[in-house]
C-alpha positions in Angstrom: 9.6 10.6 4.6 10.4 11.6 1.1 10.1 15.0 -0.7 9.1 14.9 -4.4 8.7 18.0 -6.7 5.6 17.8 -8.8 4.5 20.7 -11.0 7.2 23.0 -9.5 5.9 22.4 -6.0 7.6 20.2 -3.3 5.4 17.6 -1.7 6.3 15.6 1.4 5.2 12.0 1.5 5.1 10.1 4.8 3.5 6.9 5.9 2.8 7.8 9.6 -0.2 8.5 11.7 -2.5 9.9 9.0 -1.8 7.1 6.5 -2.3 4.5 9.2 -5.7 6.0 10.1 -6.8 5.9 6.4 -8.3 2.4 6.3 -8.1 2.1 2.5 -4.3 2.4 2.6 -4.0 -0.7 4.9 -6.7 -2.6 3.0 -5.0 -2.0 -0.3 -1.6 -3.2 0.9 -3.1 -6.2 2.6 -5.1 -7.1 -0.5 -1.9 -7.0 -2.6 -0.1 -9.3 -0.1 -3.0 -11.7 0.1 -3.7 -11.8 -3.7 0.0 -12.4 -4.5 0.2 -15.2 -1.9 -3.0 -16.7 -3.3 -1.5 -16.5 -6.9 1.7 -18.1 -5.7 -0.1 -20.9 -3.8 -2.3 -21.6 -6.7 0.7 -21.8 -9.1 2.5 -24.1 -6.7 -0.6 -26.4 -6.7 -0.7 -26.3 -10.5 -4.0 -24.4 -10.4 -3.3 -22.2 -13.4 -6.8 -20.8 -13.6 -6.8 -19.5 -10.0 -3.2 -18.2 -10.3 -4.1 -16.3 -13.5 -7.3 -14.9 -11.9 -5.4 -13.6 -8.9 -2.7 -12.2 -11.1 -5.1 -10.5 -13.5 -7.1 -8.9 -10.6 -3.8 -7.6 -9.0 -2.8 -6.1 -12.3 -6.2 -4.6 -13.0 -6.3 -2.9 -9.6 -2.7 -1.7 -9.7 -3.5 1.9 -10.8 -6.2 2.3 -8.1 -3.9 0.9 -5.4 -1.1 3.2 -6.6 -3.5 6.2 -6.3 -4.6 5.0 -2.8 -1.1 4.8 -1.5 -0.1 8.0 -3.2 -3.0 9.8 -1.5 -2.3 8.2 1.9 1.4 9.3 1.7 0.3 12.9 1.2 -2.1 13.0 4.2 0.4 13.7 6.9 1.8 16.9 5.4 -0.8 18.0 2.9 -4.2 16.6 4.1 -7.0 18.6 5.6 -6.7 17.1 9.1 -3.1 17.7 10.1 -1.4 18.9 6.9 -1.4 22.2 5.0 -4.8 21.4 3.3 -3.4 21.4 -0.2 -4.8 17.9 -0.8 -8.4 18.0 0.1 -9.6 14.8 -1.6 -8.7 11.7 -3.6 -9.5 13.8 -6.7 -6.8 16.2 -5.8 -4.4 13.3 -5.3 -5.5 11.9 -8.7 -4.7 15.1 -10.5 -1.3 15.3 -8.8 -0.6 11.7 -9.6 -1.4 12.3 -13.3 1.0 15.2 -13.3 3.6 13.1 -11.6 3.5 10.2 -13.9 3.6 12.5 -17.0 6.4 14.7 -15.7 8.6 11.9 -14.4 7.6 9.3 -17.1 6.6 6.8 -14.5 4.1 3.9 -14.6 1.6 3.2 -11.9 3.8 0.2 -11.0 6.7 2.6 -10.5 4.6 4.8 -8.2 3.2 1.8 -6.2 6.8 0.5 -5.7 8.0 3.9 -4.6 5.2 4.2 -2.1 5.7 0.6 -0.8 9.5 1.3 -0.4 8.6 4.5 1.6 6.2 2.5 3.8 9.1 0.2 4.8 11.4 3.2 5.4 8.8 5.0 7.5 8.1 1.8 9.5 4.5 1.8 8.5 4.0 -1.9 9.0 5.4 -1.7 12.5 3.2 1.3 13.3 0.0 -0.6 12.3 1.2 -3.7 14.1 1.4 -6.0 11.1 4.9 -7.3 12.0 3.7 -8.1 15.5 0.5 -9.8 14.3 2.5 -11.9 11.8 5.1 -12.9 14.5 2.3 -13.8 16.9 0.5 -15.9 14.3 3.7 -17.7 13.4 4.5 -18.3 17.0 1.0 -19.7 17.7 1.1 -22.0 14.8 4.5 -23.5 15.8 3.4 -24.3 19.4 2.5 -28.0 19.8 -1.2 -28.5 20.0 -2.0 -25.0 18.8 -4.1 -24.4 15.7 -4.6 -20.8 14.7 -8.0 -21.6 13.1 -9.3 -22.4 16.6 -9.0 -18.7 17.7 
């Protein structure tokens, strides 16, 4: 959980139940992980075109992903379901994000990094089961005679 003052109002960001139930949050994070892995793999295989395509797509989508995570972080305390209702939509979050980047002189990359760091601190990946899934996949692929593509 992190408190940030924006436009003279304090907002609490938390990646807990509400953020985990917002599909776009998880999809955005997984897309970033997958695309960066694909870019790295393509670069290691000297496939410069694929590496560049994945890198460009990641950069082009960075502002939208920052907004998605910013919105997800607000849901627990400021959303309409469980929060105070001050953030009713993605449009509300976008206006708040615009104020935040101007007031604090931040880039979308800064905001994305801030939200990702908070996801780690709030144990978001454990909550959604990503760490468990990753461990299970790694364990299965190491067992003799097991091939994860057969599942």
